[in-house]
C-alpha positions as CSV (number, residue, x, y, z in Angstrom):
1,M,-10.5,-3.2,18.7
2,S,-8.6,-6.2,17.5
3,G,-5.4,-7.3,15.7
4,E,-2.6,-5.3,17.3
5,E,0.3,-7.7,17.0
6,A,3.8,-6.3,16.8
7,P,5.9,-6.6,13.6
8,T,9.1,-8.6,13.4
9,Q,12.6,-7.0,13.6
10,Q,13.1,-4.3,11.0
11,Q,15.8,-4.4,8.4
12,Q,17.7,-1.1,8.2
13,P,16.6,0.9,5.2
14,E,19.0,0.9,2.3
15,Q,20.6,4.1,1.2
16,E,20.9,4.3,-2.5
17,K,22.4,7.0,-4.7
18,T,20.5,7.8,-7.9
19,D,20.9,10.3,-10.7
20,T,18.8,11.6,-13.5
21,A,19.7,8.6,-15.7
22,D,18.6,6.1,-13.1
23,E,15.3,4.5,-14.3
24,S,14.5,3.3,-10.8
25,T,14.0,6.8,-9.5
26,P,10.3,7.1,-8.4
27,A,8.2,9.5,-10.4
28,A,6.2,10.4,-7.3
29,A,3.8,13.3,-7.0
30,G,5.6,16.3,-5.7
31,A,9.0,14.9,-6.6
32,P,11.4,17.5,-8.1
33,Q,11.8,17.0,-11.8
34,E,15.0,17.3,-13.8
35,S,15.8,20.7,-15.0
36,G,14.9,21.5,-18.6
37,S,18.0,23.6,-19.2
38,S,20.0,23.1,-22.4
39,P,23.3,21.0,-22.3
40,S,25.3,24.2,-22.8
41,T,23.9,25.6,-19.6
42,E,26.2,24.7,-16.7
43,E,24.3,23.9,-13.6
44,K,25.6,22.2,-10.6
45,P,23.5,19.1,-9.6
46,I,21.9,19.0,-6.2
47,S,21.3,16.0,-3.9
48,W,18.5,15.3,-1.5
49,R,17.3,12.4,0.6
50,S,13.9,10.7,0.1
51,V,12.1,7.7,1.5
52,V,10.8,5.4,-1.2
53,L,8.4,2.5,-1.2
54,M,10.0,-0.1,-3.4
55,G,7.3,-2.7,-3.3
56,Y,4.6,-4.1,-1.0
57,G,5.4,-6.0,2.1
58,G,7.3,-5.4,5.3
59,Y,9.6,-2.7,6.5
60,D,12.4,-3.7,4.2
61,K,10.3,-2.4,1.3
62,V,10.8,1.2,2.5
63,K,14.2,2.5,1.4
64,L,16.2,5.6,2.0
65,Q,17.6,7.0,-1.2
66,V,19.8,10.0,-2.1
67,K,19.0,11.5,-5.4
68,T,21.3,13.7,-7.4
69,Q,19.6,15.9,-10.2
70,N,19.8,19.3,-11.6
71,K,17.8,21.9,-9.7
72,P,14.1,21.6,-10.8
73,Q,12.5,24.1,-13.2
74,L,9.3,25.3,-11.6
75,K,6.1,25.7,-13.7
76,A,3.7,28.6,-13.2
77,G,2.0,28.5,-9.8
78,E,4.6,26.1,-8.3
79,V,7.0,26.5,-5.4
80,L,10.0,24.6,-4.3
81,V,10.0,23.7,-0.6
82,R,12.9,22.5,1.6
83,I,11.1,20.0,3.9
84,K,12.1,20.1,7.6
85,A,9.5,17.6,9.0
86,C,7.0,15.1,7.7
87,G,4.0,13.3,9.3
88,L,3.6,9.6,9.5
89,N,0.0,8.4,9.1
90,F,-1.9,5.1,9.3
91,A,-2.4,5.4,5.5
92,E,1.3,4.8,5.0
93,L,1.1,1.5,6.9
94,L,-1.8,0.5,4.6
95,A,0.1,1.7,1.6
96,R,3.2,-0.4,2.4
97,Q,0.9,-3.4,2.3
98,G,-0.8,-2.4,-0.9
99,L,-4.0,-1.5,0.7
100,Y,-4.1,2.3,-0.1
101,D,-5.5,2.7,-3.6
102,L,-4.7,6.4,-4.0
103,L,-0.9,5.9,-3.8
104,P,0.7,5.3,-7.2
105,A,2.4,2.0,-7.8
106,P,5.9,1.4,-6.4
107,P,8.5,2.7,-6.6
108,V,7.0,5.8,-5.2
109,V,7.8,8.5,-2.6
110,M,5.2,8.3,0.2
111,G,4.1,11.1,2.5
112,M,1.0,13.3,2.6
113,E,2.1,16.2,4.8
114,G,5.1,18.2,5.7
115,S,6.5,21.6,6.6
116,G,9.5,23.5,5.5
117,V,10.8,26.7,3.9
118,I,10.2,27.9,0.4
119,E,13.5,28.0,-1.7
120,A,12.0,29.2,-5.0
121,V,8.8,30.3,-6.6
122,G,7.5,30.0,-10.1
123,E,5.8,32.5,-12.3
124,S,2.3,33.9,-11.2
125,V,3.0,33.0,-7.6
126,E,2.1,36.2,-5.7
127,D,1.2,35.2,-2.2
128,R,4.3,33.1,-1.4
129,K,7.9,34.2,-1.4
130,V,11.4,32.7,-0.8
131,G,11.9,32.2,3.0
132,D,8.3,31.6,3.9
133,R,7.6,28.8,6.4
134,V,4.9,26.7,5.1
135,I,2.8,23.6,5.6
136,V,2.6,21.3,2.5
137,F,-0.3,18.9,1.8
138,S,-0.4,16.3,-1.0
139,R,-1.7,12.9,-1.9
140,S,1.9,11.5,-1.8
141,G,5.5,12.5,-2.4
142,I,6.3,14.5,0.7
143,W,8.8,12.2,2.3
144,Q,11.9,13.9,0.8
145,E,14.1,16.9,1.4
146,L,12.9,18.9,-1.7
147,V,9.4,19.0,-2.8
148,V,7.8,20.8,-5.8
149,A,4.2,21.7,-5.0
150,S,1.4,23.9,-6.1
151,A,1.4,27.1,-4.2
152,N,-2.2,26.5,-3.5
153,S,-1.3,23.3,-1.6
154,T,0.9,25.3,0.8
155,F,-0.2,27.1,3.9
156,P,1.8,29.8,5.8
157,M,2.7,28.7,9.3
158,P,2.1,30.9,12.4
159,E,5.2,32.3,13.9
160,Q,4.9,30.3,17.1
161,M,4.4,27.0,15.2
162,S,7.3,24.6,15.1
163,F,8.1,22.6,11.9
164,E,7.1,19.4,13.8
165,E,3.7,20.8,14.7
166,G,3.2,22.0,11.1
167,A,3.8,18.5,9.8
168,A,1.5,17.0,12.4
169,L,-1.5,19.3,11.6
170,P,-3.0,18.6,8.2
171,V,-4.0,14.9,8.0
172,N,-5.1,14.4,11.6
173,Y,-6.8,17.7,12.1
174,L,-8.5,17.9,8.7
175,T,-9.9,14.4,9.3
176,A,-11.2,15.1,12.8
177,Y,-12.6,18.6,11.9
178,M,-14.5,17.5,8.9
179,I,-15.9,14.4,10.6
180,L,-17.0,16.2,13.7
181,F,-18.4,19.5,12.2
182,D,-19.1,18.8,8.5
183,V,-20.4,15.3,8.8
184,A,-21.6,14.8,12.4
185,N,-22.7,18.4,13.1
186,L,-21.3,18.4,16.6
187,R,-23.3,20.6,18.9
188,P,-23.1,21.5,22.6
189,G,-24.1,18.8,25.1
190,K,-23.5,15.9,22.7
191,S,-21.5,12.7,23.5
192,V,-18.8,11.3,21.3
193,L,-16.9,7.9,21.2
194,I,-13.4,8.2,19.9
195,H,-11.6,5.0,19.1
196,M,-7.8,5.0,19.2
197,A,-8.0,8.1,21.4
198,G,-4.3,8.2,21.9
199,G,-3.5,8.4,18.2
200,G,-3.1,11.5,16.0
201,V,-6.7,11.7,14.9
202,G,-7.9,10.8,18.4
203,I,-6.1,13.6,20.1
204,A,-7.1,16.1,17.3
205,A,-10.7,15.0,17.7
206,T,-10.5,15.4,21.5
207,Q,-9.2,18.9,21.3
208,L,-11.7,19.9,18.6
209,C,-14.6,18.5,20.8
210,H,-13.5,20.9,23.5
211,T,-14.1,23.9,21.2
212,V,-17.8,23.1,21.8
213,E,-19.4,23.4,25.2
214,E,-20.3,20.4,27.4
215,V,-19.3,17.7,25.0
216,I,-18.7,14.3,26.8
217,I,-15.9,12.2,25.3
218,F,-15.5,8.4,25.6
219,G,-12.0,7.3,24.4
220,T,-10.7,3.8,23.9
221,A,-7.0,3.3,24.4
222,S,-4.6,0.9,26.3
223,A,-4.2,1.6,30.0
224,S,-0.7,3.1,29.6
225,K,-2.3,6.0,27.7
226,H,-5.1,6.8,30.0
227,E,-3.4,9.5,32.1
228,T,-2.3,11.4,29.0
229,I,-5.7,11.3,27.1
230,A,-7.5,12.2,30.3
231,Q,-5.3,15.2,30.8
232,G,-5.9,16.0,27.1
233,G,-9.7,16.1,27.6
234,V,-11.1,12.6,27.3
235,T,-13.9,12.4,29.9
236,H,-14.1,8.6,30.2
237,P,-11.0,6.6,29.1
238,I,-11.7,2.9,28.5
239,D,-9.1,0.1,28.2
240,Y,-10.3,-1.9,25.2
241,R,-7.7,-4.6,25.9
242,T,-9.2,-5.7,29.3
243,K,-12.8,-4.4,29.2
244,D,-15.8,-4.5,26.8
245,Y,-16.1,-0.8,25.8
246,V,-19.8,-1.3,24.9
247,E,-20.6,-2.4,28.5
248,E,-18.4,0.3,30.0
249,I,-20.2,3.1,28.0
250,H,-23.7,1.7,28.9
251,K,-22.7,1.8,32.6
252,I,-22.1,5.5,32.3
253,S,-24.6,6.4,29.5
254,P,-27.3,3.7,29.3
255,K,-28.8,5.3,26.1
256,G,-25.4,5.3,24.4
257,V,-23.7,8.1,22.6
258,D,-24.6,10.7,19.9
259,I,-21.5,10.3,17.7
260,V,-19.1,7.4,17.0
261,L,-15.8,7.9,15.2
262,D,-14.9,4.5,13.7
263,P,-11.4,4.0,12.2
264,L,-11.5,0.3,12.9
265,G,-14.1,-1.4,10.7
266,G,-15.5,-4.9,11.0
267,S,-17.3,-5.9,14.1
268,D,-16.4,-2.6,15.8
269,T,-18.6,-0.9,13.2
270,Q,-21.5,-3.1,14.3
271,K,-20.9,-2.3,17.9
272,G,-20.7,1.4,17.2
273,F,-24.0,1.4,15.4
274,G,-25.6,-0.4,18.4
275,L,-24.2,2.3,20.7
276,L,-25.8,5.2,18.9
277,K,-28.7,7.1,20.5
278,P,-31.7,7.8,18.3
279,L,-30.7,10.5,15.8
280,G,-27.0,9.6,16.4
281,T,-24.3,9.4,13.7
282,L,-21.7,6.8,13.0
283,I,-18.8,7.9,10.8
284,V,-16.5,5.2,9.3
285,F,-13.1,6.5,8.2
286,G,-10.7,3.6,8.4
287,A,-10.2,-0.1,8.6
288,A,-7.4,-0.5,11.1
289,N,-8.6,-4.0,12.0
290,C,-7.2,-5.2,8.7
291,V,-3.6,-4.4,9.7
292,T,-2.5,-7.1,12.1
293,G,1.2,-7.6,10.9
294,Q,3.8,-5.8,8.9
295,R,2.6,-7.7,5.8
296,K,-0.9,-7.9,4.3
297,N,-3.0,-10.5,6.2
298,L,-5.7,-11.9,4.0
299,L,-7.4,-13.6,6.9
300,A,-7.7,-10.4,8.9
301,M,-9.0,-8.7,5.8
302,A,-11.6,-11.4,5.2
303,K,-12.6,-11.3,8.9
304,T,-13.1,-7.6,8.8
305,W,-15.1,-7.8,5.6
306,Y,-17.2,-10.6,6.9
307,N,-18.1,-8.7,10.1
308,Q,-18.7,-5.4,8.3
309,L,-22.1,-3.8,9.1
310,S,-24.7,-4.4,6.5
311,L,-28.0,-2.4,6.6
312,N,-30.8,-1.3,4.3
313,T,-32.4,2.0,4.3
314,L,-35.6,0.7,5.9
315,K,-33.6,-0.4,8.9
316,L,-31.9,3.0,9.1
317,M,-35.3,4.7,9.0
318,Q,-36.7,2.6,11.7
319,A,-33.6,3.0,14.0
320,N,-33.5,6.8,13.5
321,K,-29.8,6.6,13.1
322,A,-27.3,7.8,10.4
323,I,-24.1,6.2,9.0
324,A,-21.6,8.2,7.0
325,G,-18.2,7.5,5.4
326,F,-15.2,9.8,5.2
327,H,-12.0,9.6,3.2
328,L,-9.7,12.6,3.2
329,G,-8.1,11.4,-0.1
330,H,-11.4,12.1,-1.9
331,V,-12.0,15.6,-0.5
332,S,-11.8,18.6,-2.8
333,E,-8.8,21.0,-2.7
334,E,-11.2,23.9,-2.1
335,L,-12.6,22.3,1.0
336,I,-9.2,21.2,2.3
337,S,-7.9,24.8,1.9
338,N,-10.9,26.3,3.7
339,T,-10.6,23.9,6.6
340,M,-6.9,24.4,6.9
341,H,-7.4,28.1,7.3
342,K,-9.9,27.4,10.1
343,L,-7.5,25.0,11.8
344,L,-4.6,27.5,11.7
345,E,-6.8,30.1,13.2
346,L,-7.8,27.7,16.0
347,Y,-4.1,27.1,16.6
348,V,-3.3,30.8,16.8
349,Q,-6.2,31.1,19.4
350,G,-4.6,28.4,21.4
351,K,-7.6,26.0,21.0
352,I,-5.7,23.2,19.3
353,K,-2.1,22.1,19.5
354,P,-0.6,19.0,17.9
355,H,0.8,16.5,20.4
356,I,4.1,15.2,19.1
357,D,4.8,11.7,20.2
358,S,8.3,11.1,18.8
359,C,10.7,12.1,16.0
360,Y,12.6,9.7,13.8
361,H,15.1,10.4,11.0
362,F,14.4,9.1,7.5
363,E,16.8,6.2,8.0
364,E,14.7,5.1,11.0
365,V,11.4,5.1,9.1
366,G,10.9,1.4,9.8
367,D,11.2,2.0,13.6
368,A,8.7,4.8,13.3
369,M,6.3,2.6,11.4
370,R,6.7,-0.1,14.0
371,R,5.9,2.3,16.8
372,M,2.7,3.2,15.2
373,H,1.8,-0.3,14.2
374,E,2.3,-1.5,17.8
375,R,-0.1,1.4,19.0
376,Q,2.8,2.7,21.2
377,N,2.4,6.3,20.1
378,I,0.5,9.0,21.9
379,G,-0.1,11.6,19.3
380,K,1.9,12.3,16.2
381,I,5.0,10.5,14.9
382,I,7.3,12.8,12.9
383,L,9.9,12.0,10.3
384,L,12.9,14.3,9.9
385,P,14.7,14.5,6.6
386,E,18.0,15.6,8.1
387,P,20.6,12.8,8.6
388,K,20.8,11.2,12.0
389,K,23.7,12.2,14.1
390,K,25.9,9.5,15.5
391,D,24.6,7.9,18.7
392,E,21.4,10.1,18.6
393,E,18.3,8.6,20.1
394,P,14.8,9.1,18.8
395,K,13.2,12.1,20.4
396,S,10.1,11.1,22.3
397,N,7.6,13.1,24.4
398,A,5.6,10.0,25.4
399,E,6.2,7.1,27.7
400,P,6.6,3.8,25.8
401,A,3.8,1.3,25.8
402,E,3.8,-1.2,28.6
403,E,6.5,-3.9,28.1
404,V,3.9,-6.6,28.7
405,E,1.8,-5.4,25.8
406,K,4.9,-5.2,23.6
407,N,6.2,-8.6,24.4
408,E,2.8,-10.3,24.0
409,S,2.4,-8.4,20.7
410,A,5.8,-9.4,19.5
411,A,5.2,-13.1,20.3
412,T,1.9,-13.0,18.4
413,E,3.6,-11.5,15.4
414,K,6.4,-14.1,15.5
415,K,3.8,-16.9,15.4
416,E,2.0,-15.1,12.5
417,D,5.3,-14.9,10.5
418,A,6.0,-18.6,11.2
419,S,2.5,-19.5,10.0
420,E,3.1,-17.5,6.8
421,E,6.4,-19.2,6.2
422,V,4.8,-22.6,6.6
423,K,2.0,-21.7,4.2
424,E,4.5,-20.4,1.6
425,E,6.4,-23.7,1.8
426,K,3.2,-25.6,1.3
427,D,2.3,-23.4,-1.6
């Protein structure tokens, strides 16, 4: 893994008040729309908080806004959800840099997953009612207090599930489940390499591997996370910062592994293919190596692209190996719904449980993004719509990353920013 420099100091997100006449209000998917009531109908406007991506770049492009509009009129099949918790994903880091093509152009409310309570239901909605606790999944538009969503994109939460766990489940566990079982066909006795094993998808994949007998798990993560991921079920934690993970795996398993989960791209994809046993499968589902600073890094993108694995079908046939790609944003709603029901059943059975790293309020979204960017999180980072109380500290269930790593990362980022400024002056 490469390119884990720390971002520069965040600017505090601005809080802006908008109303229905404000043309800058984002028309994001899932955003409550203005009521269609006639002018003679008196209706008290309501206000809600949202996190809006105003443009591409650093943390200062992510703003906290307070919108004031009439209560939305629901269409048939829709529900209005009061969001209690939202999930932060690597896709949002990419989106802020303009590298996530499924997100509408700014200004737009980001966020793919959340949990909350239904406040109203539209016509023809029969299996949801006011007061139901639900998980909401969408392509975007969830990072706000009120969300209008299709009832089919909501999922009832088990009684024992917290709102934070509900918000942590969809993206990470859907990704891990489909990769392991729908794509890689994980079976007893297989071996799996999980990169970024301390992240949300990494922990989800580890837990899901343990629903199958005798699966051996190799997990790459910084040394500060090894104790946690080992307790969570990683058989062989590997510090990618100080050791060559390819060499370390070959010491333990000379023939390699059966399955490689690759969220990195670039040269790591080539290494992953080389690690596969005959009849093994490599699944590429990300390009984290492209993200090396809080702004888009064209050099890192070019390097990742240049080092990308290139093969022909004859080479695959001769190697007896398989390569697959996975992108949750292009999966059908039907498959997502079916898989969510399987995941919720696994949760009820106690076989999976989201690990919450930390919780940040909407006004702290830049700090939350920084924590993920610096690879400090172990598990899921959650955003809370409710206003932050005075002197309240972020809630964290994980030890912070080693200070040495953080300081080195910050120094590298500082140099990167200085280089960018020099380049801009020359341009």
